[in-house]
VEXRO-290764 format. One line per 5 residues: number of its first residue (from 1); for each residue x, y, z of N, C-alpha, C, O. Coordinates in nm, 4 decimals, decimal comma, padded with zeros to 6 digits. Layout:
N
NUM) X Y Z X Y Z X Y Z X Y Z; ...
***
This chain:
118
1) -05,3932 00,9451 -01,0637 -05,2586 00,9331 -01,0746 -05,2493 01,0495 -00,9858 -05,3297 01,1425 -00,9777; -05,1006 01,0255 -00,8964 -05,0820 01,1135 -00,7782 -04,9454 01,2241 -00,8655 -04,8629 01,1522 -00,9218; -04,9297 01,3053 -00,8737 -04,7852 01,3815 -00,9074 -04,7140 01,3470 -00,7565 -04,7610 01,3235 -00,6452; -04,5245 01,3598 -00,8316 -04,4279 01,3324 -00,7458 -04,4059 01,4596 -00,6906 -04,3921 01,5543 -00,7680; -04,3976 01,4863 -00,5059 -04,3709 01,5841 -00,4988 -04,1697 01,6883 -00,5722 -04,0536 01,6546 -00,5957
6) -04,2282 01,7749 -00,5743 -04,0471 01,8285 -00,6085 -04,0106 01,9152 -00,4823 -04,0738 02,0182 -00,4588; -03,9534 01,8913 -00,4373 -03,8396 01,9413 -00,3507 -03,7190 02,0320 -00,3781 -03,6053 01,9849 -00,3784; -03,7416 02,1549 -00,4000 -03,6534 02,2278 -00,3650 -03,5178 02,2896 -00,2543 -03,5238 02,3319 -00,1389; -03,4251 02,2755 -00,3289 -03,2768 02,3195 -00,2307 -03,2976 02,4463 -00,1848 -03,2918 02,5284 -00,2763; -03,3166 02,4860 -00,0932 -03,3370 02,6971 -00,0344 -03,2251 02,6713 00,0349 -03,2238 02,7160 00,1495
11) -03,1107 02,5992 -00,0096 -03,0063 02,6334 00,1373 -02,8797 02,6310 00,0570 -02,7910 02,5696 00,1163; -02,8273 02,7013 -00,1141 -02,7082 02,5930 -00,1532 -02,6367 02,6563 -00,0654 -02,5285 02,6147 -00,1068; -02,5934 02,7588 00,0692 -02,4175 02,7777 00,0840 -02,3717 02,6851 00,1410 -02,2522 02,6646 00,1621; -02,5090 02,5852 00,1878 -02,4168 02,4274 00,2219 -02,4044 02,3376 00,1813 -02,3168 02,2520 00,1938; -02,5406 02,3472 00,0948 -02,5319 02,1832 -00,0212 -02,4727 02,1977 -00,0276 -02,3984 02,1318 00,0450
16) -02,3998 02,3092 -00,1252 -02,3119 02,2455 -00,2554 -02,1834 02,2245 -00,1926 -02,1046 02,1542 -00,2559; -02,1456 02,2711 -00,0806 -02,0497 02,1902 -00,0363 -02,0209 02,0716 00,0206 -01,9037 02,0391 00,0400; -02,1461 01,9759 00,0614 -02,1791 01,8874 00,0674 -02,1994 01,8104 -00,0501 -02,1413 01,7029 -00,0355; -02,2549 01,8177 -00,1577 -02,2470 01,8239 -00,2904 -02,0915 01,7960 -00,3526 -02,0653 01,7192 -00,4451; -01,9765 01,8962 -00,2611 -01,8308 01,8331 -00,4008 -01,8016 01,7273 -00,2437 -01,7344 01,6260 -00,2634
21) -01,8367 01,7452 -00,1395 -01,7574 01,6521 -00,0131 -01,8173 01,5435 -00,0607 -01,7292 01,4621 -00,0332; -01,9178 01,4690 -00,1216 -01,9418 01,3232 -00,1917 -01,8056 01,2626 -00,2747 -01,7534 01,1511 -00,2736; -01,7707 01,3967 -00,3520 -01,6394 01,3428 -00,3945 -01,5555 01,3189 -00,3630 -01,4721 01,2441 -00,4141; -01,5527 01,3744 -00,2712 -01,3619 01,3473 -00,2231 -01,3127 01,2286 -00,1711 -01,4027 01,1680 -00,1130; -01,2059 01,1706 -00,1684 -01,1623 01,0239 -00,1648 -01,0544 01,0618 -00,0307 -00,9407 01,0292 -00,0646
26) -01,0554 01,0962 00,0520 -00,9523 01,0448 00,1271 -00,8696 00,9318 00,1659 -00,9180 00,8344 00,2235; -00,7451 00,9417 00,1360 -00,6256 00,8037 00,1707 -00,5327 00,8655 00,2462 -00,5026 00,9849 00,2450; -00,4966 00,7933 00,3004 -00,3350 00,7594 00,3977 -00,3041 00,6742 00,4388 -00,3783 00,5770 00,4534; -00,1815 00,6778 00,4735 -00,1200 00,6063 00,4941 00,0280 00,6050 00,5681 00,1277 00,6633 00,5255; 00,0214 00,5397 00,6668 00,0871 00,5599 00,7915 00,2361 00,5656 00,8042 00,2802 00,4624 00,7537
31) 00,2955 00,6118 00,8320 00,4898 00,6162 00,7726 00,5130 00,4662 00,8568 00,5774 00,3823 00,7938; 00,4695 00,4309 00,9813 00,4716 00,2893 01,0122 00,4517 00,2466 00,9187 00,5511 00,2583 00,8470; 00,3506 00,1845 00,8575 00,3243 00,0836 00,7942 00,3884 00,0735 00,6560 00,3943 -00,0355 00,5991; 00,4404 00,1948 00,5963 00,5417 00,1981 00,5035 00,6274 00,1388 00,5079 00,6230 00,0487 00,4242; 00,7251 00,1393 00,5738 00,8528 00,1177 00,6667 00,8698 -00,0301 00,7030 00,9775 -00,0896 00,7039
36) 00,6954 -00,1052 00,7463 00,7211 -00,2263 00,7863 00,6533 -00,2844 00,6061 00,6238 -00,4039 00,6088; 00,6380 -00,2415 00,5169 00,5611 -00,3048 00,4371 00,6817 -00,4136 00,3604 00,5960 -00,4967 00,3301; 00,7791 -00,4605 00,3200 00,9009 -00,5540 00,3100 00,8817 -00,6604 00,4635 00,8913 -00,6193 00,5791; 00,8562 -00,7862 00,4247 00,9310 -00,8735 00,5625 01,0936 -00,8515 00,5571 01,1801 -00,8144 00,4777; 01,0771 -00,9079 00,7216 01,2218 -00,8313 00,7654 01,2760 -00,9381 00,8707 01,3848 -00,9426 00,9281
41) 01,1935 -01,0011 00,8760 01,2260 -01,1551 00,9681 01,2543 -01,2213 00,9210 01,2135 -01,2232 00,8049; 01,3831 -01,3774 00,9823 01,4945 -01,4385 00,9219 01,3873 -01,5144 00,7980 01,2654 -01,5317 00,7970; 01,5178 -01,5554 00,6780 01,4791 -01,6552 00,5891 01,4419 -01,7301 00,6381 01,4648 -01,7407 00,7585; 01,3719 -01,8134 00,5769 01,3227 -01,9159 00,6191 01,3608 -02,0105 00,4709 01,3579 -01,9735 00,3536; 01,3999 -02,1584 00,5362 01,3944 -02,2438 00,3935 01,3057 -02,2727 00,2735 01,1860 -02,2459 00,2836
46) 01,3423 -02,3130 00,1863 01,1936 -02,2593 00,0919 01,1815 -02,1361 00,0515 01,2480 -02,0385 00,0859; 01,0608 -02,1453 -00,0517 01,0048 -02,0175 -00,0505 00,9500 -01,9225 00,0492 00,8672 -01,9694 00,1272; 00,9770 -01,8152 00,0591 01,0126 -01,6665 00,1520 00,9247 -01,5946 00,1464 00,8945 -01,5780 00,0282; 00,8537 -01,5308 00,2226 00,7755 -01,4479 00,2127 00,8672 -01,2657 00,1655 00,9802 -01,2430 00,2087; 00,8011 -01,1748 00,0880 00,8610 -01,1007 00,0772 00,7883 -00,9857 00,1265 00,8406 -00,8824 00,1685
51) 00,6850 -01,0061 00,1201 00,5579 -00,8573 00,1558 00,5492 -00,9326 00,3526 00,5437 -01,0513 00,3849; 00,5516 -00,7930 00,4564 00,5203 -00,8146 00,5881 00,3318 -00,8156 00,5721 00,2492 -00,7818 00,4873; 00,3317 -00,8467 00,6431 00,1493 -00,8911 00,6816 00,0701 -00,7492 00,6797 -00,0418 -00,7180 00,6388; 00,1797 -00,6736 00,7438 00,1046 -00,5068 00,6890 00,0555 -00,5085 00,5508 -00,0613 -00,5113 00,5119; 00,1721 -00,5061 00,4784 00,0977 -00,4735 00,3345 00,0019 -00,5763 00,2723 -00,0623 -00,5434 00,1725
56) -00,0080 -00,6668 00,3115 -00,1127 -00,7884 00,2719 -00,2480 -00,7819 00,3105 -00,3480 -00,8130 00,2458; -00,2346 -00,7250 00,4556 -00,3211 -00,6805 00,5015 -00,4139 -00,5639 00,4526 -00,5253 -00,5541 00,4010; -00,3288 -00,4931 00,4878 -00,3546 -00,3478 00,3558 -00,4391 -00,3058 00,2212 -00,5243 -00,2206 00,1960; -00,3501 -00,4425 00,1241 -00,4604 -00,4198 00,0092 -00,6137 -00,5491 00,0069 -00,7026 -00,5705 -00,0755; -00,5876 -00,5944 00,1094 -00,6598 -00,7098 00,1216 -00,8619 -00,6101 00,1927 -00,9791 -00,5929 00,1593
61) -00,7444 -00,5765 00,3200 -00,8618 -00,4424 00,3221 -00,9316 -00,3151 00,2224 -01,0408 -00,2618 00,2417; -00,8318 -00,2843 00,1092 -00,9150 -00,2130 -00,0190 -01,0083 -00,2963 -00,0910 -01,1214 -00,2761 -00,1352; -00,9089 -00,4226 -00,0909 -01,0418 -00,5304 -00,1409 -01,1859 -00,5503 -00,0591 -01,2614 -00,6351 -00,1068; -01,2117 -00,5088 00,0102 -01,3064 -00,5692 00,1324 -01,3724 -00,4120 00,1091 -01,4674 -00,3766 00,0393; -01,3104 -00,3592 00,1691 -01,4171 -00,2569 00,1016 -01,5106 -00,1835 -00,0057 -01,6240 -00,1370 -00,0174
66) -01,4065 -00,2000 -00,0678 -01,4849 -00,2232 -00,2585 -01,5218 -00,3116 -00,3057 -01,5675 -00,3223 -00,4196; -01,5079 -00,3935 -00,2233 -01,5882 -00,5603 -00,2966 -01,4733 -00,5518 -00,4455 -01,5316 -00,5213 -00,5495; -01,4165 -00,5610 -00,4499 -01,3219 -00,6273 -00,5782 -01,2508 -00,7191 -00,5708 -01,1690 -00,7397 -00,4811; -01,2799 -00,8066 -00,6930 -01,1403 -00,9121 -00,6928 -01,0106 -00,8631 -00,7213 -00,9553 -00,7580 -00,7536; -00,9836 -00,9848 -00,6958 -00,7913 -01,0065 -00,6867 -00,7050 -00,9338 -00,7471 -00,6060 -00,8651 -00,7217
71) -00,7663 -00,9655 -00,8311 -00,6734 -00,8573 -00,9869 -00,7732 -00,7599 -00,9923 -00,7005 -00,6627 -01,0131; -00,8550 -00,7270 -00,9898 -00,8404 -00,5438 -00,9575 -00,8375 -00,4737 -00,8480 -00,8382 -00,3508 -00,8555; -00,8344 -00,5248 -00,7521 -00,7327 -00,4478 -00,6131 -00,5624 -00,4244 -00,6089 -00,4885 -00,3573 -00,5369; -00,5396 -00,5207 -00,7310 -00,3986 -00,5063 -00,7816 -00,4031 -00,3698 -00,8039 -00,3739 -00,2875 -00,7172; -00,4474 -00,3346 -00,9450 -00,5157 -00,2518 -01,0314 -00,4737 -00,1304 -00,8687 -00,3700 -00,1057 -00,8071
76) -00,6009 -00,0905 -00,8577 -00,6016 00,0027 -00,7538 -00,5390 00,0201 -00,6453 -00,5682 00,1082 -00,5644; -00,4531 -00,0556 -00,6326 -00,3735 -00,0869 -00,5477 -00,2305 00,0340 -00,6149 -00,2082 00,1542 -00,6011; -00,1753 -00,0574 -00,6738 -00,0573 00,0702 -00,8006 -00,1121 00,1883 -00,8715 -00,0374 00,2834 -00,8946; -00,2482 00,1903 -00,9115 -00,2949 00,3358 -00,8894 -00,2604 00,4250 -00,7605 -00,1735 00,5122 -00,7586; -00,3465 00,3872 -00,6485 -00,3029 00,4337 -00,5734 -00,2012 00,4889 -00,4764 -00,2129 00,5794 -00,3938
81) -00,0598 00,3827 -00,5185 00,0736 00,4161 -00,4540 00,1320 00,5381 -00,6110 00,1775 00,6514 -00,5956; 00,1198 00,4986 -00,6870 00,1101 00,5778 -00,7778 00,1035 00,7348 -00,7497 00,2041 00,8050 -00,7388; -00,0545 00,7904 -00,7374 -00,0748 00,8751 -00,7080 -00,0048 00,9551 -00,5676 00,0484 01,0646 -00,5858; -00,0087 00,8784 -00,3907 00,0952 00,8900 -00,3340 00,2420 00,9430 -00,3563 00,3044 01,0298 -00,2953; 00,2852 00,8456 -00,4866 00,3968 00,8990 -00,5150 00,4742 00,7955 -00,3702 00,5486 00,8408 -00,2832
86) 00,4324 00,6680 -00,3825 00,5549 00,6186 -00,2636 00,6234 00,4774 -00,3826 00,6073 00,4591 -00,5032; 00,6847 00,4171 -00,2992 00,7908 00,3838 -00,3637 00,7901 00,2069 -00,2670 00,8677 00,1678 -00,1798; 00,6628 00,1320 -00,3338 00,6296 00,0366 -00,2199 00,6063 00,0020 -00,3704 00,6089 00,0917 -00,4548; 00,5825 -00,1343 -00,4053 00,5907 -00,2950 -00,4360 00,3982 -00,3068 -00,4038 00,3402 -00,2872 -00,2971; 00,3466 -00,3398 -00,5203 00,2283 -00,4377 -00,4644 00,2152 -00,5970 -00,4579 00,2810 -00,6612 -00,5398
91) 00,1647 -00,6397 -00,4005 00,1954 -00,7791 -00,3849 00,0545 -00,8164 -00,4965 -00,0481 -00,7499 -00,5115; 00,0948 -00,9461 -00,5638 00,0406 -01,0040 -00,6495 -00,0613 -01,0673 -00,6476 -00,0357 -01,1737 -00,5911; -00,1807 -01,0630 -00,6818 -00,2506 -01,1746 -00,6784 -00,2755 -01,2413 -00,6366 -00,3524 -01,2462 -00,5406; -00,1829 -01,3835 -00,7278 -00,1380 -01,4419 -00,6390 -00,1007 -01,4453 -00,4682 -00,1752 -01,4825 -00,3775; 00,0026 -01,4072 -00,4611 00,0534 -01,3905 -00,3770 -00,0608 -01,3747 -00,2030 -00,0666 -01,4422 -00,1002
96) -00,1635 -01,1953 -00,2739 -00,2623 -01,2245 -00,1982 -00,2980 -01,3041 -00,1721 -00,2729 -01,3368 -00,0561; -00,3794 -01,3940 -00,2517 -00,4675 -01,5501 -00,2305 -00,4328 -01,6178 -00,1301 -00,5021 -01,6595 -00,0372; -00,2951 -01,6310 -00,1548 -00,2437 -01,7332 -00,0417 -00,1796 -01,6709 00,0958 -00,1080 -01,7334 00,1741; -00,2216 -01,5314 00,1085 -00,1527 -01,5346 00,2084 -00,2354 -01,5010 00,2815 -00,1950 -01,4750 00,3948; -00,4146 -01,4822 00,2500 -00,5367 -01,3931 00,2232 -00,5733 -01,5383 00,4376 -00,6098 -01,5088 00,5514
101) -00,5408 -01,6462 00,3829 -00,5493 -01,7116 00,4896 -00,4808 -01,7128 00,5669 -00,4597 -01,8332 00,5817; -00,4160 -01,6557 00,6443 -00,3677 -01,6634 00,7615 -00,3714 -01,5215 00,8065 -00,3445 -01,4906 00,9226; -00,4198 -01,3958 00,6735 -00,4069 -01,2897 00,7882 -00,5229 -01,2381 00,7350 -00,5486 -01,1923 00,6237; -00,6168 -01,2607 00,8780 -00,7838 -01,1909 00,8461 -00,7714 -01,0607 00,8599 -00,6814 -01,0224 00,9347; -00,8625 -00,9530 00,7885 -00,9157 -00,8909 00,7711 -01,0627 -00,8607 00,8199 -01,1624 -00,8984 00,7583
106) -01,0659 -00,7603 00,9835 -01,2293 -00,7333 01,0216 -01,2617 -00,5557 00,9492 -01,1835 -00,4624 00,9677; -01,3778 -00,5456 00,8772 -01,3687 -00,4245 00,9188 -01,5186 -00,4195 01,0248 -01,6190 -00,4908 01,0255; -01,4932 -00,3463 01,0765 -01,5816 -00,2578 01,2474 -01,6432 -00,1494 01,1554 -01,6190 -00,0964 01,0469; -01,7401 -00,1436 01,2597 -01,7762 00,0326 01,2399 -01,7223 00,1214 01,2754 -01,6176 00,1047 01,3378; -01,7550 00,2078 01,2588 -01,6339 00,3858 01,3002 -01,7440 00,4918 01,3177 -01,8392 00,4885 01,2397
111) -01,7411 00,5424 01,3695 -01,8002 00,7095 01,3647 -01,7905 00,7244 01,2628 -01,7061 00,6715 01,1905; -01,9170 00,8387 01,2148 -01,8992 00,9247 01,1333 -01,8190 01,0328 01,1288 -01,8817 01,1091 01,2022; -01,6989 01,1074 01,0842 -01,5759 01,2012 01,0105 -01,4705 01,1751 01,1455 -01,4145 01,2672 01,2050; -01,4575 01,0415 01,1769 -01,3594 00,9917 01,2064 -01,2584 00,8814 01,1751 -01,3037 00,7740 01,1354; -01,0824 00,9014 01,1931 -01,0384 00,7597 01,0688 -01,0953 00,5971 01,1386 -01,1175 00,5435 01,2472
116) -01,0979 00,5760 01,0282 -01,1624 00,3708 01,1480 -01,0273 00,2844 01,1849 -00,9482 00,2707 01,0916; -00,9953 00,2294 01,3007 -00,8437 00,1943 01,2805 -00,9315 00,0385 01,2020 -01,0483 -00,0004 01,2018; -00,8117 -00,0105 01,1472 -00,7819 -00,1581 01,1006 -00,7285 -00,2722 01,1504 -00,7218 -00,3730 01,0800
***
């Protein structure tokens, strides 16, 4: 039987920060997105949109990135906006489900160490 080769870390000054970086969770929301969160177009007869497409797209992007269900995505978005101390309401899972047909979320590839455009 072969023995498993053991690798020893010999360069701890670079290995330690790399291990710490694995746990980071950088998140930012642009100021324009926060301002455009609510629907501001003319009202229509019947059911009206409360959230702009930016809000729906933001939460649906979180869902696509983390492969979450609609209700779990709502919980994640609420906790993130609480941590960011952003006073914006999060669309409910029913609203996102209905509006997901209108708003398409396409995740593209991006380079490492660079923000990905949504």
